[in-house]
N, CA, C, O and the ligand as a Tripos MOL2 file, in Angstrom:
@<TRIPOS>MOLECULE
protein
  293   291    74     0     0
PROTEIN
NO_CHARGES

@<TRIPOS>ATOM
      1 N          84.8990   58.1000   79.3390 N.3       1 MET1
      2 CA         85.0660   57.8260   80.7470 C.3       1 MET1
      3 C          83.7240   57.9680   81.4610 C.2       1 MET1
      4 O          83.3410   57.1460   82.2950 O.2       1 MET1
      5 N          83.0350   59.0320   81.1030 N.am      2 LEU2
      6 CA         81.7340   59.2880   81.7320 C.3       2 LEU2
      7 C          80.7990   58.1210   81.4420 C.2       2 LEU2
      8 O          80.0150   57.6950   82.2900 O.2       2 LEU2
      9 N          80.9120   57.6080   80.1820 N.am      3 TYR3
     10 CA         80.0030   56.5360   79.8030 C.3       3 TYR3
     11 C          80.3080   55.2610   80.5810 C.2       3 TYR3
     12 O          79.4060   54.5030   80.9370 O.2       3 TYR3
     13 N          81.6080   55.0380   80.8400 N.am      4 ILE4
     14 CA         81.9770   53.8520   81.6280 C.3       4 ILE4
     15 C          81.3490   53.9700   83.0060 C.2       4 ILE4
     16 O          80.8260   52.9980   83.5500 O.2       4 ILE4
     17 N          81.4060   55.1830   83.5690 N.am      5 GLN5
     18 CA         80.8060   55.3850   84.8970 C.3       5 GLN5
     19 C          79.3070   55.1440   84.8180 C.2       5 GLN5
     20 O          78.7030   54.5700   85.7240 O.2       5 GLN5
     21 N          78.7090   55.6030   83.6990 N.am      6 TYR6
     22 CA         77.2720   55.3930   83.5090 C.3       6 TYR6
     23 C          76.9840   53.8970   83.5070 C.2       6 TYR6
     24 O          76.0320   53.4300   84.1330 O.2       6 TYR6
     25 N          77.8350   53.1460   82.7820 N.am      7 LEU7
     26 CA         77.6460   51.6950   82.7190 C.3       7 LEU7
     27 C          77.7250   51.0870   84.1130 C.2       7 LEU7
     28 O          76.9420   50.2040   84.4640 O.2       7 LEU7
     29 N          78.7010   51.5810   84.9190 N.am      8 ARG8
     30 CA         78.8830   51.0160   86.2780 C.3       8 ARG8
     31 C          77.6440   51.3040   87.1110 C.2       8 ARG8
     32 O          77.1260   50.4370   87.8170 O.2       8 ARG8
     33 N          77.1890   52.5310   87.0100 N.am      9 VAL9
     34 CA         76.0080   52.9210   87.7960 C.3       9 VAL9
     35 C          74.8290   52.0830   87.3500 C.2       9 VAL9
     36 O          74.0270   51.6150   88.1580 O.2       9 VAL9
     37 N          74.7450   51.9060   86.0390 N.am     10 LYS10
     38 CA         73.6150   51.1530   85.4920 C.3      10 LYS10
     39 C          73.6340   49.7390   86.0540 C.2      10 LYS10
     40 O          72.6050   49.1580   86.3970 O.2      10 LYS10
     41 N          74.8930   49.1950   86.1350 N.am     11 LEU11
     42 CA         75.0200   47.8240   86.6610 C.3      11 LEU11
     43 C          74.5910   47.7510   88.1080 C.2      11 LEU11
     44 O          73.8890   46.8270   88.5190 O.2      11 LEU11
     45 N          75.0270   48.7480   88.8830 N.am     12 ILE12
     46 CA         74.7150   48.7370   90.3200 C.3      12 ILE12
     47 C          73.2270   48.9240   90.5140 C.2      12 ILE12
     48 O          72.6200   48.3080   91.3900 O.2      12 ILE12
     49 N          72.6330   49.7940   89.6780 N.am     13 LEU13
     50 CA         71.2180   50.1100   89.8960 C.3      13 LEU13
     51 C          70.3030   49.1750   89.1250 C.2      13 LEU13
     52 O          69.0880   49.3640   89.0630 O.2      13 LEU13
     53 N          70.9190   48.1730   88.5480 N.am     14 MET14
     54 CA         70.1170   47.2930   87.6970 C.3      14 MET14
     55 C          68.9060   46.7590   88.4690 C.2      14 MET14
     56 O          69.0360   46.2090   89.5630 O.2      14 MET14
     57 N          67.7230   46.9390   87.8630 N.am     15 PRO15
     58 CA         66.5280   46.4510   88.5490 C.3      15 PRO15
     59 C          66.5870   44.9380   88.7440 C.2      15 PRO15
     60 O          67.4130   44.2360   88.1610 O.2      15 PRO15
     61 N          65.6460   44.4570   89.6160 N.am     16 ARG16
     62 CA         65.6020   43.0160   89.8830 C.3      16 ARG16
     63 C          65.4200   42.2860   88.5650 C.2      16 ARG16
     64 O          64.8430   42.8140   87.6150 O.2      16 ARG16
     65 N          65.9080   41.0990   88.5310 N.am     17 LYS17
     66 CA         65.8700   40.3110   87.2990 C.3      17 LYS17
     67 C          64.4410   40.1530   86.7970 C.2      17 LYS17
     68 O          63.4970   40.0050   87.5730 O.2      17 LYS17
     69 N          64.3180   40.1880   85.5120 N.am     18 LYS18
     70 CA         63.0060   39.9480   84.8950 C.3      18 LYS18
     71 C          62.8470   38.4680   84.6840 C.2      18 LYS18
     72 O          63.8360   37.7480   84.5470 O.2      18 LYS18
     73 N          61.6040   37.9970   84.6530 N.am     19 ARG19
     74 CA         61.3280   36.5880   84.3930 C.3      19 ARG19
     75 C          61.4320   36.3050   82.9020 C.2      19 ARG19
     76 O          60.9610   37.0880   82.0770 O.2      19 ARG19
     77 N          62.0470   35.1910   82.5690 N.am     20 CYS20
     78 CA         62.1450   34.7920   81.1630 C.3      20 CYS20
     79 C          60.7460   34.4490   80.6470 C.2      20 CYS20
     80 O          60.0220   33.6920   81.2940 O.2      20 CYS20
     81 N          60.3530   35.0000   79.4770 N.am     21 PRO21
     82 CA         59.0210   34.7090   78.9400 C.3      21 PRO21
     83 C          58.8630   33.2660   78.4760 C.2      21 PRO21
     84 O          57.7400   32.8290   78.2260 O.2      21 PRO21
     85 N          59.9500   32.5170   78.3550 N.am     22 VAL22
     86 CA         59.8590   31.1190   77.8970 C.3      22 VAL22
     87 C          59.7390   30.1710   79.0920 C.2      22 VAL22
     88 O          58.7660   29.4250   79.2030 O.2      22 VAL22
     89 N          60.7160   30.2040   79.9700 N.am     23 CYS23
     90 CA         60.7330   29.2630   81.0890 C.3      23 CYS23
     91 C          60.0830   29.8600   82.3490 C.2      23 CYS23
     92 O          59.8580   29.1560   83.3340 O.2      23 CYS23
     93 N          59.7890   31.1470   82.3020 N.am     24 ASN24
     94 CA         59.1410   31.8250   83.4320 C.3      24 ASN24
     95 C          59.9640   31.7570   84.7220 C.2      24 ASN24
     96 O          59.4250   31.7970   85.8280 O.2      24 ASN24
     97 N          61.2860   31.6540   84.5480 N.am     25 LYS25
     98 CA         62.1830   31.6340   85.7090 C.3      25 LYS25
     99 C          63.1850   32.7900   85.6190 C.2      25 LYS25
    100 O          63.3170   33.4390   84.5810 O.2      25 LYS25
    101 N          63.8770   33.0260   86.7170 N.am     26 THR26
    102 CA         64.8700   34.1140   86.7160 C.3      26 THR26
    103 C          66.2890   33.5940   86.9450 C.2      26 THR26
    104 O          67.2570   34.3400   86.8010 O.2      26 THR26
    105 N          66.4130   32.3130   87.3020 N.am     27 ASP27
    106 CA         67.7250   31.7870   87.7340 C.3      27 ASP27
    107 C          68.7870   31.8420   86.6360 C.2      27 ASP27
    108 O          69.9750   31.9630   86.9320 O.2      27 ASP27
    109 N          68.3760   31.7550   85.3950 N.am     28 GLN28
    110 CA         69.3690   31.7860   84.3100 C.3      28 GLN28
    111 C          69.3150   33.1070   83.5300 C.2      28 GLN28
    112 O          69.8600   33.2070   82.4300 O.2      28 GLN28
    113 N          68.6740   34.0890   84.0910 N.am     29 VAL29
    114 CA         68.5290   35.3830   83.4120 C.3      29 VAL29
    115 C          69.6690   36.3150   83.8130 C.2      29 VAL29
    116 O          69.9490   36.5060   84.9960 O.2      29 VAL29
    117 N          70.3150   36.8850   82.8130 N.am     30 ILE30
    118 CA         71.3970   37.8340   83.0810 C.3      30 ILE30
    119 C          71.1560   39.1180   82.2820 C.2      30 ILE30
    120 O          70.4830   39.0930   81.2520 O.2      30 ILE30
    121 N          71.7120   40.2500   82.7620 N.am     31 PRO31
    122 CA         71.4860   41.5090   82.0410 C.3      31 PRO31
    123 C          72.3250   41.6170   80.7620 C.2      31 PRO31
    124 O          73.4270   41.0730   80.6830 O.2      31 PRO31
    125 N          71.7880   42.3240   79.7660 N.am     32 ILE32
    126 CA         72.5380   42.6400   78.5500 C.3      32 ILE32
    127 C          73.0330   44.0810   78.7050 C.2      32 ILE32
    128 O          72.2310   44.9960   78.8930 O.2      32 ILE32
    129 N          74.3280   44.2780   78.6280 N.am     33 ILE33
    130 CA         74.9120   45.6030   78.8200 C.3      33 ILE33
    131 C          75.3810   46.1460   77.4750 C.2      33 ILE33
    132 O          76.1500   45.5030   76.7610 O.2      33 ILE33
    133 N          74.9010   47.3470   77.1460 N.am     34 TYR34
    134 CA         75.2730   47.9660   75.8650 C.3      34 TYR34
    135 C          76.3550   49.0160   76.0780 C.2      34 TYR34
    136 O          76.5540   49.5100   77.1890 O.2      34 TYR34
    137 N          77.0480   49.3460   74.9970 N.am     35 GLY35
    138 CA         78.0880   50.3600   75.0910 C.3      35 GLY35
    139 C          79.4620   49.6940   75.0750 C.2      35 GLY35
    140 O          79.5880   48.4720   75.0070 O.2      35 GLY35
    141 N          80.4850   50.5470   75.1390 N.am     36 PHE36
    142 CA         81.8500   50.0040   75.0910 C.3      36 PHE36
    143 C          82.2320   49.5170   76.4800 C.2      36 PHE36
    144 O          82.3340   50.3180   77.4090 O.2      36 PHE36
    145 N          82.4440   48.2160   76.6350 N.am     37 PRO37
    146 CA         82.6960   47.6690   77.9780 C.3      37 PRO37
    147 C          84.1080   47.9280   78.4780 C.2      37 PRO37
    148 O          85.0590   47.9350   77.6960 O.2      37 PRO37
    149 N          84.2450   48.1440   79.7960 N.am     38 ASP38
    150 CA         85.5990   48.2420   80.3450 C.3      38 ASP38
    151 C          86.0190   46.8440   80.7990 C.2      38 ASP38
    152 O          85.2840   45.8750   80.6130 O.2      38 ASP38
    153 N          87.1980   46.7540   81.3910 N.am     39 GLU39
    154 CA         87.7540   45.4320   81.7190 C.3      39 GLU39
    155 C          86.8550   44.6450   82.6690 C.2      39 GLU39
    156 O          86.6930   43.4340   82.5190 O.2      39 GLU39
    157 N          86.2800   45.3320   83.6360 N.am     40 SER40
    158 CA         85.4590   44.5970   84.6220 C.3      40 SER40
    159 C          84.2360   43.9700   83.9420 C.2      40 SER40
    160 O          83.7650   42.9050   84.3430 O.2      40 SER40
    161 N          83.7370   44.6440   82.9150 N.am     41 LEU41
    162 CA         82.5870   44.0680   82.2070 C.3      41 LEU41
    163 C          83.0010   42.8630   81.3770 C.2      41 LEU41
    164 O          82.2510   41.8930   81.2640 O.2      41 LEU41
    165 N          84.1980   42.9250   80.7950 N.am     42 PHE42
    166 CA         84.6810   41.7590   80.0360 C.3      42 PHE42
    167 C          84.7980   40.5510   80.9630 C.2      42 PHE42
    168 O          84.4620   39.4260   80.5920 O.2      42 PHE42
    169 N          85.2790   40.8100   82.1650 N.am     43 ILE43
    170 CA         85.4510   39.7040   83.1290 C.3      43 ILE43
    171 C          84.0810   39.1220   83.5060 C.2      43 ILE43
    172 O          83.9050   37.9050   83.5610 O.2      43 ILE43
    173 N          83.1250   40.0060   83.7600 N.am     44 LYS44
    174 CA         81.7690   39.5510   84.0980 C.3      44 LYS44
    175 C          81.1570   38.7630   82.9420 C.2      44 LYS44
    176 O          80.4740   37.7600   83.1530 O.2      44 LYS44
    177 N          81.4120   39.2320   81.7100 N.am     45 ALA45
    178 CA         80.8720   38.5280   80.5400 C.3      45 ALA45
    179 C          81.5170   37.1510   80.4190 C.2      45 ALA45
    180 O          80.8480   36.1710   80.0910 O.2      45 ALA45
    181 N          82.8250   37.0830   80.6880 N.am     46 ASP46
    182 CA         83.5260   35.7880   80.6450 C.3      46 ASP46
    183 C          82.9330   34.8110   81.6520 C.2      46 ASP46
    184 O          82.8400   33.6100   81.3990 O.2      46 ASP46
    185 N          82.5300   35.3610   82.8110 N.am     47 LYS47
    186 CA         81.9570   34.5060   83.8620 C.3      47 LYS47
    187 C          80.4940   34.1790   83.5810 C.2      47 LYS47
    188 O          79.8800   33.3940   84.3030 O.2      47 LYS47
    189 N          79.9360   34.7840   82.5290 N.am     48 GLY48
    190 CA         78.5320   34.5180   82.2010 C.3      48 GLY48
    191 C          77.5680   35.2740   83.1040 C.2      48 GLY48
    192 O          76.4090   34.8900   83.2600 O.2      48 GLY48
    193 N          78.0790   36.3800   83.7090 N.am     49 GLU49
    194 CA         77.2130   37.1650   84.5930 C.3      49 GLU49
    195 C          76.4460   38.2500   83.8270 C.2      49 GLU49
    196 O          75.3880   38.7000   84.2670 O.2      49 GLU49
    197 N          76.9820   38.6560   82.6970 N.am     50 VAL50
    198 CA         76.3080   39.6320   81.8400 C.3      50 VAL50
    199 C          76.5450   39.2450   80.3870 C.2      50 VAL50
    200 O          77.4380   38.4570   80.0740 O.2      50 VAL50
    201 N          75.7260   39.8160   79.5060 N.am     51 ILE51
    202 CA         75.9490   39.6760   78.0650 C.3      51 ILE51
    203 C          76.3340   41.0590   77.5480 C.2      51 ILE51
    204 O          75.7070   42.0530   77.9150 O.2      51 ILE51
    205 N          77.3590   41.1310   76.6990 N.am     52 LEU52
    206 CA         77.7250   42.4220   76.1170 C.3      52 LEU52
    207 C          76.8900   42.6310   74.8580 C.2      52 LEU52
    208 O          76.9850   41.8690   73.8960 O.2      52 LEU52
    209 N          76.0700   43.6800   74.8850 N.am     53 GLY53
    210 CA         75.1190   43.8960   73.7950 C.3      53 GLY53
    211 C          75.6930   44.6670   72.6220 C.2      53 GLY53
    212 O          75.0240   44.8400   71.6040 O.2      53 GLY53
    213 N          76.9460   45.1390   72.7570 N.am     54 GLY54
    214 CA         77.5440   45.8930   71.6590 C.3      54 GLY54
    215 C          77.3230   47.3890   71.8220 C.2      54 GLY54
    216 O          76.6860   47.8510   72.7680 O.2      54 GLY54
    217 N          77.8750   48.1310   70.8610 N.am     55 CYS55
    218 CA         77.8430   49.5980   70.9650 C.3      55 CYS55
    219 C          76.6490   50.2310   70.2720 C.2      55 CYS55
    220 O          76.4450   51.4410   70.3650 O.2      55 CYS55
    221 N          75.8630   49.4230   69.5800 N.am     56 VAL56
    222 CA         74.7080   49.9910   68.8770 C.3      56 VAL56
    223 C          73.5280   50.0120   69.8500 C.2      56 VAL56
    224 O          72.9660   48.9730   70.1950 O.2      56 VAL56
    225 N          73.1710   51.2170   70.2810 N.am     57 ILE57
    226 CA         72.0810   51.3160   71.2520 C.3      57 ILE57
    227 C          70.8580   51.8830   70.5480 C.2      57 ILE57
    228 O          70.8560   53.0350   70.1130 O.2      57 ILE57
    229 N          69.8320   51.0730   70.4420 N.am     58 VAL58
    230 CA         68.5870   51.5480   69.8380 C.3      58 VAL58
    231 C          67.4750   51.3880   70.8700 C.2      58 VAL58
    232 O          67.5900   50.6590   71.8560 O.2      58 VAL58
    233 N          66.3860   52.1160   70.5840 N.am     59 GLU59
    234 CA         65.2600   52.0260   71.5060 C.3      59 GLU59
    235 C          64.7320   50.5860   71.5590 C.2      59 GLU59
    236 O          64.7750   49.8640   70.5630 O.2      59 GLU59
    237 N          64.2420   50.1860   72.7150 N.am     60 ASN60
    238 CA         63.6950   48.8290   72.8480 C.3      60 ASN60
    239 C          64.7240   47.7290   72.6870 C.2      60 ASN60
    240 O          64.3840   46.5950   72.3480 O.2      60 ASN60
    241 N          65.9820   48.0620   72.9310 N.am     61 ASN61
    242 CA         66.9750   46.9860   72.9620 C.3      61 ASN61
    243 C          66.5680   46.0040   74.0610 C.2      61 ASN61
    244 O          66.1420   46.4370   75.1320 O.2      61 ASN61
    245 N          66.6860   44.6990   73.8260 N.am     62 PRO62
    246 CA         66.3960   43.7610   74.9160 C.3      62 PRO62
    247 C          67.3920   43.9880   76.0550 C.2      62 PRO62
    248 O          68.5720   44.2250   75.8010 O.2      62 PRO62
    249 N          66.9380   43.9180   77.2860 N.am     63 GLU63
    250 CA         67.8140   44.1820   78.4320 C.3      63 GLU63
    251 C          68.1940   42.9330   79.1940 C.2      63 GLU63
    252 O          69.0740   42.9580   80.0540 O.2      63 GLU63
    253 N          67.5120   41.8200   78.8680 N.am     64 TRP64
    254 CA         67.7730   40.6030   79.6290 C.3      64 TRP64
    255 C          67.9990   39.4290   78.6840 C.2      64 TRP64
    256 O          67.5370   39.4450   77.5440 O.2      64 TRP64
    257 N          68.7120   38.4110   79.1630 N.am     65 TYR65
    258 CA         69.0090   37.2250   78.3780 C.3      65 TYR65
    259 C          68.8460   36.0010   79.2520 C.2      65 TYR65
    260 O          69.3820   35.9430   80.3590 O.2      65 TYR65
    261 N          68.0950   35.0050   78.7500 N.am     66 CYS66
    262 CA         67.9670   33.7510   79.4930 C.3      66 CYS66
    263 C          68.9300   32.7260   78.8990 C.2      66 CYS66
    264 O          68.8210   32.3640   77.7280 O.2      66 CYS66
    265 N          69.8780   32.2620   79.7220 N.am     67 LYS67
    266 CA         70.8730   31.2920   79.2280 C.3      67 LYS67
    267 C          70.2170   29.9380   78.9360 C.2      67 LYS67
    268 O          70.6790   29.1820   78.0810 O.2      67 LYS67
    269 N          69.1420   29.6510   79.6530 N.am     68 ARG68
    270 CA         68.4960   28.3370   79.4730 C.3      68 ARG68
    271 C          67.8300   28.2640   78.0870 C.2      68 ARG68
    272 O          67.9110   27.2330   77.4190 O.2      68 ARG68
    273 N          67.1990   29.3090   77.6700 N.am     69 ASP69
    274 CA         66.4310   29.2980   76.4180 C.3      69 ASP69
    275 C          67.0990   30.0900   75.3070 C.2      69 ASP69
    276 O          66.5470   30.2290   74.2150 O.2      69 ASP69
    277 N          68.3110   30.6190   75.5920 N.am     70 ASP70
    278 CA         68.9910   31.4540   74.5880 C.3      70 ASP70
    279 C          68.0300   32.5200   74.0590 C.2      70 ASP70
    280 O          67.8830   32.7080   72.8510 O.2      70 ASP70
    281 N          67.4000   33.1890   74.9700 N.am     71 LYS71
    282 CA         66.3450   34.1470   74.6470 C.3      71 LYS71
    283 C          66.6990   35.5280   75.1740 C.2      71 LYS71
    284 O          67.0540   35.6800   76.3430 O.2      71 LYS71
    285 N          66.6010   36.5390   74.3090 N.am     72 ARG72
    286 CA         66.7850   37.9360   74.7410 C.3      72 ARG72
    287 C          65.4060   38.5720   74.8710 C.2      72 ARG72
    288 O          64.5390   38.3350   74.0300 O.2      72 ARG72
    289 N          65.1900   39.3650   75.8990 N.am     73 PHE73
    290 CA         63.8660   39.9850   76.0580 C.3      73 PHE73
    291 C          63.9460   41.2870   76.8330 C.2      73 PHE73
    292 O          62.9240   41.9370   77.0560 O.2      73 PHE73
    293 ZN         64.2370   30.9710   80.0030 Zn       74 ZN74
@<TRIPOS>BOND
     1     1     2 1
     2     2     3 1
     3     3     4 2
     4     3     5 am
     5     5     6 1
     6     6     7 1
     7     7     8 2
     8     7     9 am
     9     9    10 1
    10    10    11 1
    11    11    12 2
    12    11    13 am
    13    13    14 1
    14    14    15 1
    15    15    16 2
    16    15    17 am
    17    17    18 1
    18    18    19 1
    19    19    20 2
    20    19    21 am
    21    21    22 1
    22    22    23 1
    23    23    24 2
    24    23    25 am
    25    25    26 1
    26    26    27 1
    27    27    28 2
    28    27    29 am
    29    29    30 1
    30    30    31 1
    31    31    32 2
    32    31    33 am
    33    33    34 1
    34    34    35 1
    35    35    36 2
    36    35    37 am
    37    37    38 1
    38    38    39 1
    39    39    40 2
    40    39    41 am
    41    41    42 1
    42    42    43 1
    43    43    44 2
    44    43    45 am
    45    45    46 1
    46    46    47 1
    47    47    48 2
    48    47    49 am
    49    49    50 1
    50    50    51 1
    51    51    52 2
    52    51    53 am
    53    53    54 1
    54    54    55 1
    55    55    56 2
    56    55    57 am
    57    57    58 1
    58    58    59 1
    59    59    60 2
    60    59    61 am
    61    61    62 1
    62    62    63 1
    63    63    64 2
    64    63    65 am
    65    65    66 1
    66    66    67 1
    67    67    68 2
    68    67    69 am
    69    69    70 1
    70    70    71 1
    71    71    72 2
    72    71    73 am
    73    73    74 1
    74    74    75 1
    75    75    76 2
    76    75    77 am
    77    77    78 1
    78    78    79 1
    79    79    80 2
    80    79    81 am
    81    81    82 1
    82    82    83 1
    83    83    84 2
    84    83    85 am
    85    85    86 1
    86    86    87 1
    87    87    88 2
    88    87    89 am
    89    89    90 1
    90    90    91 1
    91    91    92 2
    92    91    93 am
    93    93    94 1
    94    94    95 1
    95    95    96 2
    96    95    97 am
    97    97    98 1
    98    98    99 1
    99    99   100 2
   100    99   101 am
   101   101   102 1
   102   102   103 1
   103   103   104 2
   104   103   105 am
   105   105   106 1
   106   106   107 1
   107   107   108 2
   108   107   109 am
   109   109   110 1
   110   110   111 1
   111   111   112 2
   112   111   113 am
   113   113   114 1
   114   114   115 1
   115   115   116 2
   116   115   117 am
   117   117   118 1
   118   118   119 1
   119   119   120 2
   120   119   121 am
   121   121   122 1
   122   122   123 1
   123   123   124 2
   124   123   125 am
   125   125   126 1
   126   126   127 1
   127   127   128 2
   128   127   129 am
   129   129   130 1
   130   130   131 1
   131   131   132 2
   132   131   133 am
   133   133   134 1
   134   134   135 1
   135   135   136 2
   136   135   137 am
   137   137   138 1
   138   138   139 1
   139   139   140 2
   140   139   141 am
   141   141   142 1
   142   142   143 1
   143   143   144 2
   144   143   145 am
   145   145   146 1
   146   146   147 1
   147   147   148 2
   148   147   149 am
   149   149   150 1
   150   150   151 1
   151   151   152 2
   152   151   153 am
   153   153   154 1
   154   154   155 1
   155   155   156 2
   156   155   157 am
   157   157   158 1
   158   158   159 1
   159   159   160 2
   160   159   161 am
   161   161   162 1
   162   162   163 1
   163   163   164 2
   164   163   165 am
   165   165   166 1
   166   166   167 1
   167   167   168 2
   168   167   169 am
   169   169   170 1
   170   170   171 1
   171   171   172 2
   172   171   173 am
   173   173   174 1
   174   174   175 1
   175   175   176 2
   176   175   177 am
   177   177   178 1
   178   178   179 1
   179   179   180 2
   180   179   181 am
   181   181   182 1
   182   182   183 1
   183   183   184 2
   184   183   185 am
   185   185   186 1
   186   186   187 1
   187   187   188 2
   188   187   189 am
   189   189   190 1
   190   190   191 1
   191   191   192 2
   192   191   193 am
   193   193   194 1
   194   194   195 1
   195   195   196 2
   196   195   197 am
   197   197   198 1
   198   198   199 1
   199   199   200 2
   200   199   201 am
   201   201   202 1
   202   202   203 1
   203   203   204 2
   204   203   205 am
   205   205   206 1
   206   206   207 1
   207   207   208 2
   208   207   209 am
   209   209   210 1
   210   210   211 1
   211   211   212 2
   212   211   213 am
   213   213   214 1
   214   214   215 1
   215   215   216 2
   216   215   217 am
   217   217   218 1
   218   218   219 1
   219   219   220 2
   220   219   221 am
   221   221   222 1
   222   222   223 1
   223   223   224 2
   224   223   225 am
   225   225   226 1
   226   226   227 1
   227   227   228 2
   228   227   229 am
   229   229   230 1
   230   230   231 1
   231   231   232 2
   232   231   233 am
   233   233   234 1
   234   234   235 1
   235   235   236 2
   236   235   237 am
   237   237   238 1
   238   238   239 1
   239   239   240 2
   240   239   241 am
   241   241   242 1
   242   242   243 1
   243   243   244 2
   244   243   245 am
   245   245   246 1
   246   246   247 1
   247   247   248 2
   248   247   249 am
   249   249   250 1
   250   250   251 1
   251   251   252 2
   252   251   253 am
   253   253   254 1
   254   254   255 1
   255   255   256 2
   256   255   257 am
   257   257   258 1
   258   258   259 1
   259   259   260 2
   260   259   261 am
   261   261   262 1
   262   262   263 1
   263   263   264 2
   264   263   265 am
   265   265   266 1
   266   266   267 1
   267   267   268 2
   268   267   269 am
   269   269   270 1
   270   270   271 1
   271   271   272 2
   272   271   273 am
   273   273   274 1
   274   274   275 1
   275   275   276 2
   276   275   277 am
   277   277   278 1
   278   278   279 1
   279   279   280 2
   280   279   281 am
   281   281   282 1
   282   282   283 1
   283   283   284 2
   284   283   285 am
   285   285   286 1
   286   286   287 1
   287   287   288 2
   288   287   289 am
   289   289   290 1
   290   290   291 1
   291   291   292 2
@<TRIPOS>SUBSTRUCTURE
     1 MET1         2 RESIDUE 1 A MET
     2 LEU2         6 RESIDUE 1 A LEU
     3 TYR3        10 RESIDUE 1 A TYR
     4 ILE4        14 RESIDUE 1 A ILE
     5 GLN5        18 RESIDUE 1 A GLN
     6 TYR6        22 RESIDUE 1 A TYR
     7 LEU7        26 RESIDUE 1 A LEU
     8 ARG8        30 RESIDUE 1 A ARG
     9 VAL9        34 RESIDUE 1 A VAL
    10 LYS10       38 RESIDUE 1 A LYS
    11 LEU11       42 RESIDUE 1 A LEU
    12 ILE12       46 RESIDUE 1 A ILE
    13 LEU13       50 RESIDUE 1 A LEU
    14 MET14       54 RESIDUE 1 A MET
    15 PRO15       58 RESIDUE 1 A PRO
    16 ARG16       62 RESIDUE 1 A ARG
    17 LYS17       66 RESIDUE 1 A LYS
    18 LYS18       70 RESIDUE 1 A LYS
    19 ARG19       74 RESIDUE 1 A ARG
    20 CYS20       78 RESIDUE 1 A CYS
    21 PRO21       82 RESIDUE 1 A PRO
    22 VAL22       86 RESIDUE 1 A VAL
    23 CYS23       90 RESIDUE 1 A CYS
    24 ASN24       94 RESIDUE 1 A ASN
    25 LYS25       98 RESIDUE 1 A LYS
    26 THR26      102 RESIDUE 1 A THR
    27 ASP27      106 RESIDUE 1 A ASP
    28 GLN28      110 RESIDUE 1 A GLN
    29 VAL29      114 RESIDUE 1 A VAL
    30 ILE30      118 RESIDUE 1 A ILE
    31 PRO31      122 RESIDUE 1 A PRO
    32 ILE32      126 RESIDUE 1 A ILE
    33 ILE33      130 RESIDUE 1 A ILE
    34 TYR34      134 RESIDUE 1 A TYR
    35 GLY35      138 RESIDUE 1 A GLY
    36 PHE36      142 RESIDUE 1 A PHE
    37 PRO37      146 RESIDUE 1 A PRO
    38 ASP38      150 RESIDUE 1 A ASP
    39 GLU39      154 RESIDUE 1 A GLU
    40 SER40      158 RESIDUE 1 A SER
    41 LEU41      162 RESIDUE 1 A LEU
    42 PHE42      166 RESIDUE 1 A PHE
    43 ILE43      170 RESIDUE 1 A ILE
    44 LYS44      174 RESIDUE 1 A LYS
    45 ALA45      178 RESIDUE 1 A ALA
    46 ASP46      182 RESIDUE 1 A ASP
    47 LYS47      186 RESIDUE 1 A LYS
    48 GLY48      190 RESIDUE 1 A GLY
    49 GLU49      194 RESIDUE 1 A GLU
    50 VAL50      198 RESIDUE 1 A VAL
    51 ILE51      202 RESIDUE 1 A ILE
    52 LEU52      206 RESIDUE 1 A LEU
    53 GLY53      210 RESIDUE 1 A GLY
    54 GLY54      214 RESIDUE 1 A GLY
    55 CYS55      218 RESIDUE 1 A CYS
    56 VAL56      222 RESIDUE 1 A VAL
    57 ILE57      226 RESIDUE 1 A ILE
    58 VAL58      230 RESIDUE 1 A VAL
    59 GLU59      234 RESIDUE 1 A GLU
    60 ASN60      238 RESIDUE 1 A ASN
    61 ASN61      242 RESIDUE 1 A ASN
    62 PRO62      246 RESIDUE 1 A PRO
    63 GLU63      250 RESIDUE 1 A GLU
    64 TRP64      254 RESIDUE 1 A TRP
    65 TYR65      258 RESIDUE 1 A TYR
    66 CYS66      262 RESIDUE 1 A CYS
    67 LYS67      266 RESIDUE 1 A LYS
    68 ARG68      270 RESIDUE 1 A ARG
    69 ASP69      274 RESIDUE 1 A ASP
    70 ASP70      278 RESIDUE 1 A ASP
    71 LYS71      282 RESIDUE 1 A LYS
    72 ARG72      286 RESIDUE 1 A ARG
    73 PHE73      290 RESIDUE 1 A PHE
    74 ZN74       293 GROUP 0 **** ****
């Protein structure tokens, strides 16, 4: 439960979008969220607002995804 709250806080506090290193734009960049997602995250993922990164959290996990270039960074 605590982790779900952490995920929510993380989403709210998510820094401004990073620029995609390929297209150098931010319009198609969405955050990658790690951990066990709750229902609201599944809905956001369905809408293409976030990518679910899975439960394996390692250092230097990519935090952003560009839909235009299919690029994680
Ligand atoms: Zn891109």
